[in-house]
N, CA, C and O atoms as a CHARMM CRD file, in Angstrom:
* protein
*
  372
    1    1 MET  N     14.79300  -9.68100  16.73400 PROA 1      0.00000
    2    1 MET  CA    14.03100  -9.09900  15.65400 PROA 1      0.00000
    3    1 MET  C     14.99000  -8.41300  14.69400 PROA 1      0.00000
    4    1 MET  O     15.99600  -7.84000  15.11100 PROA 1      0.00000
    5    2 LEU  N     14.67300  -8.47400  13.40800 PROA 2      0.00000
    6    2 LEU  CA    15.54600  -7.90300  12.39800 PROA 2      0.00000
    7    2 LEU  C     15.32800  -6.40000  12.27100 PROA 2      0.00000
    8    2 LEU  O     14.20600  -5.90700  12.38900 PROA 2      0.00000
    9    3 SER  N     16.41700  -5.68600  12.02900 PROA 3      0.00000
   10    3 SER  CA    16.31200  -4.24100  11.84000 PROA 3      0.00000
   11    3 SER  C     15.77800  -3.96100  10.43900 PROA 3      0.00000
   12    3 SER  O     15.89200  -4.81400   9.55900 PROA 3      0.00000
   13    4 PRO  N     15.18700  -2.76500  10.21100 PROA 4      0.00000
   14    4 PRO  CA    14.68500  -2.44000   8.87300 PROA 4      0.00000
   15    4 PRO  C     15.75900  -2.55300   7.79800 PROA 4      0.00000
   16    4 PRO  O     15.46700  -2.98800   6.68400 PROA 4      0.00000
   17    5 ALA  N     16.98800  -2.17100   8.10900 PROA 5      0.00000
   18    5 ALA  CA    18.06200  -2.26200   7.11800 PROA 5      0.00000
   19    5 ALA  C     18.32600  -3.71200   6.73600 PROA 5      0.00000
   20    5 ALA  O     18.56800  -4.01600   5.56800 PROA 5      0.00000
   21    6 SER  N     18.27900  -4.61100   7.72400 PROA 6      0.00000
   22    6 SER  CA    18.57200  -6.00600   7.41100 PROA 6      0.00000
   23    6 SER  C     17.42800  -6.69900   6.69400 PROA 6      0.00000
   24    6 SER  O     17.63900  -7.72900   6.05400 PROA 6      0.00000
   25    7 LEU  N     16.21100  -6.15300   6.78600 PROA 7      0.00000
   26    7 LEU  CA    15.09300  -6.75400   6.05400 PROA 7      0.00000
   27    7 LEU  C     15.36400  -6.76800   4.55600 PROA 7      0.00000
   28    7 LEU  O     14.94100  -7.68700   3.85500 PROA 7      0.00000
   29    8 PHE  N     16.05900  -5.76600   4.07000 PROA 8      0.00000
   30    8 PHE  CA    16.33500  -5.67700   2.65000 PROA 8      0.00000
   31    8 PHE  C     17.67100  -6.31400   2.28000 PROA 8      0.00000
   32    8 PHE  O     17.91900  -6.59800   1.10800 PROA 8      0.00000
   33    9 ALA  N     18.51700  -6.53400   3.25600 PROA 9      0.00000
   34    9 ALA  CA    19.85100  -7.02400   2.96300 PROA 9      0.00000
   35    9 ALA  C     20.07900  -8.47200   3.37800 PROA 9      0.00000
   36    9 ALA  O     21.15900  -9.01600   3.14800 PROA 9      0.00000
   37   10 VAL  N     19.08700  -9.09700   3.98000 PROA 10     0.00000
   38   10 VAL  CA    19.26600 -10.46400   4.47100 PROA 10     0.00000
   39   10 VAL  C     19.44700 -11.41800   3.29400 PROA 10     0.00000
   40   10 VAL  O     18.72100 -11.35100   2.30200 PROA 10     0.00000
   41   11 ALA  N     20.40500 -12.28400   3.42000 PROA 11     0.00000
   42   11 ALA  CA    20.63900 -13.28800   2.37800 PROA 11     0.00000
   43   11 ALA  C     21.03700 -14.59000   3.05000 PROA 11     0.00000
   44   11 ALA  O     21.58900 -14.59300   4.15000 PROA 11     0.00000
   45   12 LYS  N     20.75500 -15.68300   2.38500 PROA 12     0.00000
   46   12 LYS  CA    21.14400 -16.98700   2.89600 PROA 12     0.00000
   47   12 LYS  C     22.29200 -17.50600   2.03200 PROA 12     0.00000
   48   12 LYS  O     22.19600 -17.51600   0.80500 PROA 12     0.00000
   49   13 ARG  N     23.35200 -17.92500   2.66300 PROA 13     0.00000
   50   13 ARG  CA    24.47100 -18.50500   1.92100 PROA 13     0.00000
   51   13 ARG  C     24.21500 -20.00800   1.77400 PROA 13     0.00000
   52   13 ARG  O     23.82300 -20.68900   2.72200 PROA 13     0.00000
   53   14 ARG  N     24.44400 -20.48600   0.58600 PROA 14     0.00000
   54   14 ARG  CA    24.29600 -21.92100   0.33000 PROA 14     0.00000
   55   14 ARG  C     25.65900 -22.52400   0.05000 PROA 14     0.00000
   56   14 ARG  O     26.63400 -21.79500  -0.13100 PROA 14     0.00000
   57   15 LYS  N     25.73900 -23.83300   0.01000 PROA 15     0.00000
   58   15 LYS  CA    27.01200 -24.51200  -0.21800 PROA 15     0.00000
   59   15 LYS  C     27.61600 -24.13800  -1.56800 PROA 15     0.00000
   60   15 LYS  O     28.83800 -24.14400  -1.71800 PROA 15     0.00000
   61   16 SER  N     26.79700 -23.82100  -2.52700 PROA 16     0.00000
   62   16 SER  CA    27.30400 -23.48500  -3.85600 PROA 16     0.00000
   63   16 SER  C     27.83300 -22.04900  -3.91500 PROA 16     0.00000
   64   16 SER  O     28.23800 -21.58900  -4.98300 PROA 16     0.00000
   65   17 ARG  N     27.83600 -21.33700  -2.78600 PROA 17     0.00000
   66   17 ARG  CA    28.32800 -19.96300  -2.66600 PROA 17     0.00000
   67   17 ARG  C     27.42600 -18.94700  -3.36900 PROA 17     0.00000
   68   17 ARG  O     27.80000 -17.78400  -3.51700 PROA 17     0.00000
   69   18 ARG  N     26.25100 -19.38100  -3.79900 PROA 18     0.00000
   70   18 ARG  CA    25.28900 -18.43700  -4.36700 PROA 18     0.00000
   71   18 ARG  C     24.58500 -17.74000  -3.22500 PROA 18     0.00000
   72   18 ARG  O     24.42500 -18.30200  -2.14100 PROA 18     0.00000
   73   19 VAL  N     24.16600 -16.51800  -3.47300 PROA 19     0.00000
   74   19 VAL  CA    23.44800 -15.75200  -2.46000 PROA 19     0.00000
   75   19 VAL  C     22.01000 -15.60800  -2.93600 PROA 19     0.00000
   76   19 VAL  O     21.76000 -15.18800  -4.06500 PROA 19     0.00000
   77   20 THR  N     21.07800 -15.95700  -2.07700 PROA 20     0.00000
   78   20 THR  CA    19.66400 -15.82300  -2.39000 PROA 20     0.00000
   79   20 THR  C     19.08700 -14.73500  -1.50400 PROA 20     0.00000
   80   20 THR  O     19.13400 -14.83800  -0.27800 PROA 20     0.00000
   81   21 VAL  N     18.55100 -13.70800  -2.10800 PROA 21     0.00000
   82   21 VAL  CA    17.96000 -12.62200  -1.34600 PROA 21     0.00000
   83   21 VAL  C     16.55900 -13.04400  -0.91600 PROA 21     0.00000
   84   21 VAL  O     15.78700 -13.57900  -1.71200 PROA 21     0.00000
   85   22 VAL  N     16.24600 -12.80000   0.33700 PROA 22     0.00000
   86   22 VAL  CA    14.96500 -13.18300   0.89700 PROA 22     0.00000
   87   22 VAL  C     14.06500 -11.94900   0.94300 PROA 22     0.00000
   88   22 VAL  O     14.49300 -10.87800   1.37200 PROA 22     0.00000
   89   23 SER  N     12.83300 -12.10500   0.50500 PROA 23     0.00000
   90   23 SER  CA    11.91400 -10.97300   0.50200 PROA 23     0.00000
   91   23 SER  C     11.48000 -10.61400   1.91900 PROA 23     0.00000
   92   23 SER  O     11.57100 -11.42800   2.83800 PROA 23     0.00000
   93   24 THR  N     11.01700  -9.40500   2.07500 PROA 24     0.00000
   94   24 THR  CA    10.52200  -8.93600   3.36400 PROA 24     0.00000
   95   24 THR  C      9.39300  -9.83300   3.86100 PROA 24     0.00000
   96   24 THR  O      9.34100 -10.17200   5.04400 PROA 24     0.00000
   97   25 LEU  N      8.49900 -10.21300   2.96900 PROA 25     0.00000
   98   25 LEU  CA     7.38000 -11.06900   3.36000 PROA 25     0.00000
   99   25 LEU  C      7.87900 -12.41500   3.88000 PROA 25     0.00000
  100   25 LEU  O      7.37800 -12.91600   4.88700 PROA 25     0.00000
  101   26 GLU  N      8.86100 -12.99900   3.20300 PROA 26     0.00000
  102   26 GLU  CA     9.40300 -14.27900   3.65800 PROA 26     0.00000
  103   26 GLU  C     10.04800 -14.15400   5.03400 PROA 26     0.00000
  104   26 GLU  O      9.91800 -15.05100   5.86800 PROA 26     0.00000
  105   27 ILE  N     10.73500 -13.05400   5.27000 PROA 27     0.00000
  106   27 ILE  CA    11.36000 -12.83100   6.57500 PROA 27     0.00000
  107   27 ILE  C     10.29600 -12.71900   7.65800 PROA 27     0.00000
  108   27 ILE  O     10.43100 -13.30100   8.73400 PROA 27     0.00000
  109   28 ILE  N      9.23800 -11.96700   7.36900 PROA 28     0.00000
  110   28 ILE  CA     8.15700 -11.78700   8.34700 PROA 28     0.00000
  111   28 ILE  C      7.48100 -13.11700   8.64900 PROA 28     0.00000
  112   28 ILE  O      7.19600 -13.42200   9.80700 PROA 28     0.00000
  113   29 VAL  N      7.22500 -13.90500   7.61600 PROA 29     0.00000
  114   29 VAL  CA     6.58700 -15.21000   7.82500 PROA 29     0.00000
  115   29 VAL  C      7.46700 -16.09400   8.70400 PROA 29     0.00000
  116   29 VAL  O      6.96900 -16.75700   9.61300 PROA 29     0.00000
  117   30 GLU  N      8.75900 -16.10500   8.44100 PROA 30     0.00000
  118   30 GLU  CA     9.66900 -16.91100   9.26300 PROA 30     0.00000
  119   30 GLU  C      9.66900 -16.42100  10.71000 PROA 30     0.00000
  120   30 GLU  O      9.68200 -17.23000  11.63800 PROA 30     0.00000
  121   31 GLU  N      9.65400 -15.11000  10.90700 PROA 31     0.00000
  122   31 GLU  CA     9.58600 -14.55500  12.26600 PROA 31     0.00000
  123   31 GLU  C      8.28600 -14.96900  12.95300 PROA 31     0.00000
  124   31 GLU  O      8.29800 -15.32500  14.13200 PROA 31     0.00000
  125   32 LEU  N      7.17100 -14.92500  12.23100 PROA 32     0.00000
  126   32 LEU  CA     5.87500 -15.30200  12.80900 PROA 32     0.00000
  127   32 LEU  C      5.85200 -16.76500  13.22000 PROA 32     0.00000
  128   32 LEU  O      5.22200 -17.11300  14.21900 PROA 32     0.00000
  129   33 LYS  N      6.52000 -17.62100  12.47500 PROA 33     0.00000
  130   33 LYS  CA     6.55100 -19.05100  12.79300 PROA 33     0.00000
  131   33 LYS  C      7.19900 -19.32300  14.14400 PROA 33     0.00000
  132   33 LYS  O      6.94700 -20.36400  14.75200 PROA 33     0.00000
  133   34 THR  N      8.02300 -18.40800  14.61700 PROA 34     0.00000
  134   34 THR  CA     8.71900 -18.62700  15.89000 PROA 34     0.00000
  135   34 THR  C      7.91900 -18.14500  17.09500 PROA 34     0.00000
  136   34 THR  O      8.31600 -18.39300  18.23400 PROA 34     0.00000
  137   35 LEU  N      6.80800 -17.46700  16.86600 PROA 35     0.00000
  138   35 LEU  CA     6.03300 -16.88700  17.96900 PROA 35     0.00000
  139   35 LEU  C      5.14000 -17.91200  18.64700 PROA 35     0.00000
  140   35 LEU  O      4.67200 -18.86400  18.02100 PROA 35     0.00000
  141   36 SER  N      4.91500 -17.70600  19.91600 PROA 36     0.00000
  142   36 SER  CA     3.96600 -18.53600  20.65800 PROA 36     0.00000
  143   36 SER  C      2.55400 -18.15100  20.22000 PROA 36     0.00000
  144   36 SER  O      2.35700 -17.06400  19.67600 PROA 36     0.00000
  145   37 PRO  N      1.57000 -19.02000  20.44700 PROA 37     0.00000
  146   37 PRO  CA     0.20500 -18.69200  20.04500 PROA 37     0.00000
  147   37 PRO  C     -0.31300 -17.33900  20.56800 PROA 37     0.00000
  148   37 PRO  O     -0.93100 -16.59800  19.80300 PROA 37     0.00000
  149   38 PRO  N     -0.08100 -16.99300  21.84500 PROA 38     0.00000
  150   38 PRO  CA    -0.55400 -15.68100  22.30200 PROA 38     0.00000
  151   38 PRO  C      0.12600 -14.52000  21.56300 PROA 38     0.00000
  152   38 PRO  O     -0.51800 -13.52600  21.22500 PROA 38     0.00000
  153   39 LYS  N      1.43600 -14.66000  21.31900 PROA 39     0.00000
  154   39 LYS  CA     2.15900 -13.60800  20.59200 PROA 39     0.00000
  155   39 LYS  C      1.70700 -13.55900  19.13300 PROA 39     0.00000
  156   39 LYS  O      1.67400 -12.48400  18.53500 PROA 39     0.00000
  157   40 LEU  N      1.36600 -14.68700  18.56700 PROA 40     0.00000
  158   40 LEU  CA     0.86500 -14.73200  17.19300 PROA 40     0.00000
  159   40 LEU  C     -0.47300 -13.99900  17.09200 PROA 40     0.00000
  160   40 LEU  O     -0.72600 -13.29200  16.11700 PROA 40     0.00000
  161   41 GLU  N     -1.32700 -14.17200  18.10200 PROA 41     0.00000
  162   41 GLU  CA    -2.60000 -13.44000  18.14700 PROA 41     0.00000
  163   41 GLU  C     -2.34400 -11.93700  18.24500 PROA 41     0.00000
  164   41 GLU  O     -3.02500 -11.13800  17.60100 PROA 41     0.00000
  165   42 GLU  N     -1.36900 -11.56800  19.04800 PROA 42     0.00000
  166   42 GLU  CA    -1.00900 -10.16000  19.19500 PROA 42     0.00000
  167   42 GLU  C     -0.50800  -9.58200  17.86600 PROA 42     0.00000
  168   42 GLU  O     -0.86200  -8.46100  17.50100 PROA 42     0.00000
  169   43 ALA  N      0.31300 -10.35100  17.15000 PROA 43     0.00000
  170   43 ALA  CA     0.82600  -9.91500  15.84300 PROA 43     0.00000
  171   43 ALA  C     -0.32300  -9.77300  14.84100 PROA 43     0.00000
  172   43 ALA  O     -0.35800  -8.82600  14.05600 PROA 43     0.00000
  173   44 ALA  N     -1.25300 -10.71500  14.87500 PROA 44     0.00000
  174   44 ALA  CA    -2.40600 -10.65700  13.97400 PROA 44     0.00000
  175   44 ALA  C     -3.23600  -9.40700  14.23500 PROA 44     0.00000
  176   44 ALA  O     -3.69100  -8.75000  13.29900 PROA 44     0.00000
  177   45 ALA  N     -3.43000  -9.08400  15.49800 PROA 45     0.00000
  178   45 ALA  CA    -4.19300  -7.87000  15.84700 PROA 45     0.00000
  179   45 ALA  C     -3.46700  -6.61900  15.37500 PROA 45     0.00000
  180   45 ALA  O     -4.09400  -5.67500  14.89400 PROA 45     0.00000
  181   46 LEU  N     -2.15300  -6.61400  15.51300 PROA 46     0.00000
  182   46 LEU  CA    -1.36400  -5.46700  15.05100 PROA 46     0.00000
  183   46 LEU  C     -1.48000  -5.29800  13.53600 PROA 46     0.00000
  184   46 LEU  O     -1.68600  -4.18900  13.04300 PROA 46     0.00000
  185   47 ILE  N     -1.34600  -6.40200  12.80300 PROA 47     0.00000
  186   47 ILE  CA    -1.45400  -6.35100  11.34300 PROA 47     0.00000
  187   47 ILE  C     -2.83600  -5.86100  10.93500 PROA 47     0.00000
  188   47 ILE  O     -2.96600  -5.02000  10.04600 PROA 47     0.00000
  189   48 HSD  N     -3.86600  -6.38800  11.58600 PROA 48     0.00000
  190   48 HSD  CA    -5.22800  -5.95300  11.27800 PROA 48     0.00000
  191   48 HSD  C     -5.38300  -4.46200  11.56200 PROA 48     0.00000
  192   48 HSD  O     -6.00100  -3.73800  10.78200 PROA 48     0.00000
  193   49 GLY  N     -4.82100  -4.00700  12.67600 PROA 49     0.00000
  194   49 GLY  CA    -4.89300  -2.58800  13.02700 PROA 49     0.00000
  195   49 GLY  C     -4.19800  -1.71300  11.99900 PROA 49     0.00000
  196   49 GLY  O     -4.68600  -0.62900  11.67900 PROA 49     0.00000
  197   50 LEU  N     -3.06200  -2.17000  11.47500 PROA 50     0.00000
  198   50 LEU  CA    -2.35600  -1.40900  10.43600 PROA 50     0.00000
  199   50 LEU  C     -3.20900  -1.28200   9.18600 PROA 50     0.00000
  200   50 LEU  O     -3.27500  -0.21600   8.57400 PROA 50     0.00000
  201   51 ARG  N     -3.86200  -2.37300   8.80900 PROA 51     0.00000
  202   51 ARG  CA    -4.72100  -2.36400   7.61900 PROA 51     0.00000
  203   51 ARG  C     -5.90900  -1.43800   7.82200 PROA 51     0.00000
  204   51 ARG  O     -6.25800  -0.66600   6.92800 PROA 51     0.00000
  205   52 GLU  N     -6.53300  -1.51200   8.99400 PROA 52     0.00000
  206   52 GLU  CA    -7.67200  -0.65700   9.29600 PROA 52     0.00000
  207   52 GLU  C     -7.26400   0.80900   9.33900 PROA 52     0.00000
  208   52 GLU  O     -7.99300   1.67000   8.84700 PROA 52     0.00000
  209   53 LYS  N     -6.10400   1.09800   9.92400 PROA 53     0.00000
  210   53 LYS  CA    -5.62300   2.47400  10.00700 PROA 53     0.00000
  211   53 LYS  C     -5.40700   3.03400   8.61000 PROA 53     0.00000
  212   53 LYS  O     -5.77200   4.17600   8.33300 PROA 53     0.00000
  213   54 SER  N     -4.81700   2.23800   7.73500 PROA 54     0.00000
  214   54 SER  CA    -4.57600   2.66600   6.36100 PROA 54     0.00000
  215   54 SER  C     -5.90300   2.98900   5.66800 PROA 54     0.00000
  216   54 SER  O     -6.01800   3.99600   4.97000 PROA 54     0.00000
  217   55 HSD  N     -6.89400   2.13200   5.86700 PROA 55     0.00000
  218   55 HSD  CA    -8.21800   2.34900   5.27100 PROA 55     0.00000
  219   55 HSD  C     -8.85300   3.62700   5.81100 PROA 55     0.00000
  220   55 HSD  O     -9.39900   4.42100   5.04500 PROA 55     0.00000
  221   56 SER  N     -8.78500   3.82400   7.11000 PROA 56     0.00000
  222   56 SER  CA    -9.40100   5.01400   7.70200 PROA 56     0.00000
  223   56 SER  C     -8.65200   6.28500   7.28200 PROA 56     0.00000
  224   56 SER  O     -9.26900   7.33900   7.13000 PROA 56     0.00000
  225   57 GLU  N     -7.33900   6.19700   7.09400 PROA 57     0.00000
  226   57 GLU  CA    -6.58100   7.36200   6.62100 PROA 57     0.00000
  227   57 GLU  C     -6.99100   7.74200   5.20000 PROA 57     0.00000
  228   57 GLU  O     -7.10700   8.92500   4.88200 PROA 57     0.00000
  229   58 ARG  N     -7.21200   6.74000   4.34500 PROA 58     0.00000
  230   58 ARG  CA    -7.65400   7.02000   2.97400 PROA 58     0.00000
  231   58 ARG  C     -9.04100   7.65400   2.98000 PROA 58     0.00000
  232   58 ARG  O     -9.29600   8.59800   2.23200 PROA 58     0.00000
  233   59 LEU  N     -9.93300   7.14200   3.81500 PROA 59     0.00000
  234   59 LEU  CA   -11.27800   7.72700   3.90000 PROA 59     0.00000
  235   59 LEU  C    -11.22300   9.16000   4.40900 PROA 59     0.00000
  236   59 LEU  O    -11.95500  10.01900   3.91600 PROA 59     0.00000
  237   60 ALA  N    -10.37100   9.42800   5.38400 PROA 60     0.00000
  238   60 ALA  CA   -10.23900  10.77800   5.92400 PROA 60     0.00000
  239   60 ALA  C     -9.71900  11.73300   4.85100 PROA 60     0.00000
  240   60 ALA  O    -10.19100  12.86600   4.75800 PROA 60     0.00000
  241   61 ALA  N     -8.76200  11.29800   4.04800 PROA 61     0.00000
  242   61 ALA  CA    -8.23400  12.13900   2.96400 PROA 61     0.00000
  243   61 ALA  C     -9.32100  12.42300   1.93500 PROA 61     0.00000
  244   61 ALA  O     -9.42500  13.53500   1.41800 PROA 61     0.00000
  245   62 LEU  N    -10.12600  11.41200   1.64500 PROA 62     0.00000
  246   62 LEU  CA   -11.22800  11.61200   0.70400 PROA 62     0.00000
  247   62 LEU  C    -12.24700  12.60200   1.26200 PROA 62     0.00000
  248   62 LEU  O    -12.73500  13.46800   0.53600 PROA 62     0.00000
  249   63 ARG  N    -12.56400  12.47700   2.53700 PROA 63     0.00000
  250   63 ARG  CA   -13.52700  13.40100   3.15800 PROA 63     0.00000
  251   63 ARG  C    -12.98800  14.83500   3.17500 PROA 63     0.00000
  252   63 ARG  O    -13.73500  15.78800   2.95100 PROA 63     0.00000
  253   64 ARG  N    -11.67600  14.98000   3.44300 PROA 64     0.00000
  254   64 ARG  CA   -11.08300  16.32100   3.45700 PROA 64     0.00000
  255   64 ARG  C    -11.13500  16.97700   2.07900 PROA 64     0.00000
  256   64 ARG  O    -11.33100  18.18700   1.96700 PROA 64     0.00000
  257   65 SER  N    -10.95900  16.17400   1.03700 PROA 65     0.00000
  258   65 SER  CA   -10.92200  16.74800  -0.31100 PROA 65     0.00000
  259   65 SER  C    -12.29400  16.78500  -0.98000 PROA 65     0.00000
  260   65 SER  O    -12.44800  17.39300  -2.03900 PROA 65     0.00000
  261   66 ALA  N    -13.28100  16.14700  -0.38000 PROA 66     0.00000
  262   66 ALA  CA   -14.59500  16.04500  -1.01000 PROA 66     0.00000
  263   66 ALA  C    -15.29100  17.38900  -1.18100 PROA 66     0.00000
  264   66 ALA  O    -16.06800  17.55000  -2.12300 PROA 66     0.00000
  265   67 SER  N    -15.04800  18.33800  -0.32500 PROA 67     0.00000
  266   67 SER  CA   -15.76600  19.60300  -0.40900 PROA 67     0.00000
  267   67 SER  C    -14.85200  20.77100  -0.77800 PROA 67     0.00000
  268   67 SER  O    -15.14100  21.91700  -0.43400 PROA 67     0.00000
  269   68 ILE  N    -13.76100  20.48900  -1.46900 PROA 68     0.00000
  270   68 ILE  CA   -12.84400  21.55300  -1.86600 PROA 68     0.00000
  271   68 ILE  C    -13.50400  22.47900  -2.88600 PROA 68     0.00000
  272   68 ILE  O    -13.37300  23.70000  -2.79600 PROA 68     0.00000
  273   69 LEU  N    -14.21200  21.90100  -3.85400 PROA 69     0.00000
  274   69 LEU  CA   -14.87500  22.69700  -4.88300 PROA 69     0.00000
  275   69 LEU  C    -16.30200  23.03200  -4.46900 PROA 69     0.00000
  276   69 LEU  O    -16.99900  22.22200  -3.85600 PROA 69     0.00000
  277   70 SER  N    -16.70900  24.21900  -4.81200 PROA 70     0.00000
  278   70 SER  CA   -18.11600  24.56200  -4.59200 PROA 70     0.00000
  279   70 SER  C    -18.94300  23.80000  -5.62800 PROA 70     0.00000
  280   70 SER  O    -18.39200  23.25100  -6.58200 PROA 70     0.00000
  281   71 GLU  N    -20.24900  23.76600  -5.44300 PROA 71     0.00000
  282   71 GLU  CA   -21.09900  23.06300  -6.40100 PROA 71     0.00000
  283   71 GLU  C    -20.97000  23.68500  -7.78300 PROA 71     0.00000
  284   71 GLU  O    -20.90900  22.96300  -8.77800 PROA 71     0.00000
  285   72 ALA  N    -20.92700  25.01200  -7.86200 PROA 72     0.00000
  286   72 ALA  CA   -20.79800  25.68900  -9.15900 PROA 72     0.00000
  287   72 ALA  C    -19.46600  25.34300  -9.82300 PROA 72     0.00000
  288   72 ALA  O    -19.41900  25.08400 -11.02500 PROA 72     0.00000
  289   73 ASP  N    -18.38100  25.34000  -9.03900 PROA 73     0.00000
  290   73 ASP  CA   -17.06900  24.99500  -9.59700 PROA 73     0.00000
  291   73 ASP  C    -17.04300  23.53400 -10.06300 PROA 73     0.00000
  292   73 ASP  O    -16.45700  23.22000 -11.09900 PROA 73     0.00000
  293   74 GLY  N    -17.66900  22.66400  -9.30900 PROA 74     0.00000
  294   74 GLY  CA   -17.73400  21.25700  -9.68000 PROA 74     0.00000
  295   74 GLY  C    -18.49200  21.05100 -10.97300 PROA 74     0.00000
  296   74 GLY  O    -18.06800  20.27300 -11.82800 PROA 74     0.00000
  297   75 LEU  N    -19.61300  21.74200 -11.12600 PROA 75     0.00000
  298   75 LEU  CA   -20.39100  21.64700 -12.36000 PROA 75     0.00000
  299   75 LEU  C    -19.61000  22.19900 -13.54400 PROA 75     0.00000
  300   75 LEU  O    -19.64400  21.62500 -14.63200 PROA 75     0.00000
  301   76 GLU  N    -18.90700  23.31100 -13.33900 PROA 76     0.00000
  302   76 GLU  CA   -18.08500  23.90200 -14.39400 PROA 76     0.00000
  303   76 GLU  C    -16.96100  22.95100 -14.80100 PROA 76     0.00000
  304   76 GLU  O    -16.69600  22.78000 -15.99100 PROA 76     0.00000
  305   77 LEU  N    -16.30900  22.34000 -13.83500 PROA 77     0.00000
  306   77 LEU  CA   -15.24600  21.38600 -14.12600 PROA 77     0.00000
  307   77 LEU  C    -15.79000  20.18700 -14.90300 PROA 77     0.00000
  308   77 LEU  O    -15.16900  19.72600 -15.86000 PROA 77     0.00000
  309   78 GLU  N    -16.94200  19.69100 -14.48900 PROA 78     0.00000
  310   78 GLU  CA   -17.57200  18.57100 -15.17600 PROA 78     0.00000
  311   78 GLU  C    -17.90400  18.93800 -16.62000 PROA 78     0.00000
  312   78 GLU  O    -17.68800  18.13700 -17.52900 PROA 78     0.00000
  313   79 ARG  N    -18.43100  20.15400 -16.83600 PROA 79     0.00000
  314   79 ARG  CA   -18.76400  20.60800 -18.18400 PROA 79     0.00000
  315   79 ARG  C    -17.50400  20.69900 -19.04900 PROA 79     0.00000
  316   79 ARG  O    -17.51100  20.26400 -20.20100 PROA 79     0.00000
  317   80 ILE  N    -16.44200  21.25200 -18.50900 PROA 80     0.00000
  318   80 ILE  CA   -15.19200  21.39200 -19.26200 PROA 80     0.00000
  319   80 ILE  C    -14.63900  20.02100 -19.63900 PROA 80     0.00000
  320   80 ILE  O    -14.18300  19.82100 -20.76400 PROA 80     0.00000
  321   81 ILE  N    -14.68000  19.08900 -18.70900 PROA 81     0.00000
  322   81 ILE  CA   -14.19200  17.73800 -18.99600 PROA 81     0.00000
  323   81 ILE  C    -15.02500  17.09200 -20.09200 PROA 81     0.00000
  324   81 ILE  O    -14.47700  16.50400 -21.02500 PROA 81     0.00000
  325   82 GLU  N    -16.33600  17.19400 -19.98800 PROA 82     0.00000
  326   82 GLU  CA   -17.21000  16.58900 -21.00400 PROA 82     0.00000
  327   82 GLU  C    -16.99300  17.21700 -22.36600 PROA 82     0.00000
  328   82 GLU  O    -17.00900  16.51200 -23.37500 PROA 82     0.00000
  329   83 GLU  N    -16.78900  18.53000 -22.42000 PROA 83     0.00000
  330   83 GLU  CA   -16.63100  19.21400 -23.69900 PROA 83     0.00000
  331   83 GLU  C    -15.25500  18.99000 -24.32400 PROA 83     0.00000
  332   83 GLU  O    -15.13800  18.90900 -25.54700 PROA 83     0.00000
  333   84 ASN  N    -14.23900  18.89000 -23.51500 PROA 84     0.00000
  334   84 ASN  CA   -12.88600  18.89100 -24.05500 PROA 84     0.00000
  335   84 ASN  C    -12.10400  17.59700 -23.89800 PROA 84     0.00000
  336   84 ASN  O    -11.13500  17.37300 -24.62500 PROA 84     0.00000
  337   85 CYS  N    -12.49600  16.75800 -22.98400 PROA 85     0.00000
  338   85 CYS  CA   -11.66600  15.58200 -22.69900 PROA 85     0.00000
  339   85 CYS  C    -12.26500  14.28000 -23.20200 PROA 85     0.00000
  340   85 CYS  O    -11.57500  13.26100 -23.22800 PROA 85     0.00000
  341   86 GLU  N    -13.49400  14.28500 -23.59100 PROA 86     0.00000
  342   86 GLU  CA   -14.12600  13.03600 -24.00400 PROA 86     0.00000
  343   86 GLU  C    -14.31600  12.98200 -25.50900 PROA 86     0.00000
  344   86 GLU  O    -15.26800  12.38400 -26.01000 PROA 86     0.00000
  345   87 ARG  N    -13.40900  13.60900 -26.21200 PROA 87     0.00000
  346   87 ARG  CA   -13.45600  13.60300 -27.66900 PROA 87     0.00000
  347   87 ARG  C    -12.40700  12.64300 -28.20000 PROA 87     0.00000
  348   87 ARG  O    -11.34600  12.46500 -27.60300 PROA 87     0.00000
  349   88 VAL  N    -12.72100  12.02800 -29.33100 PROA 88     0.00000
  350   88 VAL  CA   -11.75100  11.17600 -30.00200 PROA 88     0.00000
  351   88 VAL  C    -11.39400  11.88400 -31.30200 PROA 88     0.00000
  352   88 VAL  O    -12.26000  12.17700 -32.12700 PROA 88     0.00000
  353   89 ASP  N    -10.11100  12.15100 -31.46700 PROA 89     0.00000
  354   89 ASP  CA    -9.62500  12.79000 -32.68800 PROA 89     0.00000
  355   89 ASP  C     -9.14000  11.67900 -33.60300 PROA 89     0.00000
  356   89 ASP  O     -8.15500  11.01700 -33.27900 PROA 89     0.00000
  357   90 PRO  N     -9.81000  11.44700 -34.75900 PROA 90     0.00000
  358   90 PRO  CA    -9.41600  10.35800 -35.66300 PROA 90     0.00000
  359   90 PRO  C     -7.96300  10.48000 -36.12400 PROA 90     0.00000
  360   90 PRO  O     -7.34400   9.48000 -36.48800 PROA 90     0.00000
  361   91 ARG  N     -7.42400  11.68000 -36.11300 PROA 91     0.00000
  362   91 ARG  CA    -6.03800  11.86100 -36.55300 PROA 91     0.00000
  363   91 ARG  C     -5.05100  11.27600 -35.53500 PROA 91     0.00000
  364   91 ARG  O     -3.89300  11.02200 -35.86600 PROA 91     0.00000
  365   92 ASP  N     -5.50200  11.06900 -34.32800 PROA 92     0.00000
  366   92 ASP  CA    -4.62800  10.51600 -33.30000 PROA 92     0.00000
  367   92 ASP  C     -4.51000   9.00000 -33.38600 PROA 92     0.00000
  368   92 ASP  O     -3.70300   8.40700 -32.67100 PROA 92     0.00000
  369   93 TRP  N     -5.27900   8.37700 -34.22400 PROA 93     0.00000
  370   93 TRP  CA    -5.26500   6.91000 -34.31300 PROA 93     0.00000
  371   93 TRP  C     -4.30000   6.43700 -35.31900 PROA 93     0.00000
  372   93 TRP  O     -4.16000   5.23100 -35.52200 PROA 93     0.00000
């Protein structure tokens, strides 16, 4: 398995002596191609779990911040935004 440092530094040498940098996604795809079907299923479950974890972390952050303002503060903020931020100044055009 490739180390994190080599994921960004991996290159393929060609006969013309040019160096082609390979993206992280391309490296991962090549690694996946070498896995047996059971290991491929395991990798798929891991990837799905990472995606789900990211989604649940975003929802948790939203829930934590959802009740920071009291209802009165929220209404005041909304009023200030409507009064001051939704104006178009013709001189700015």
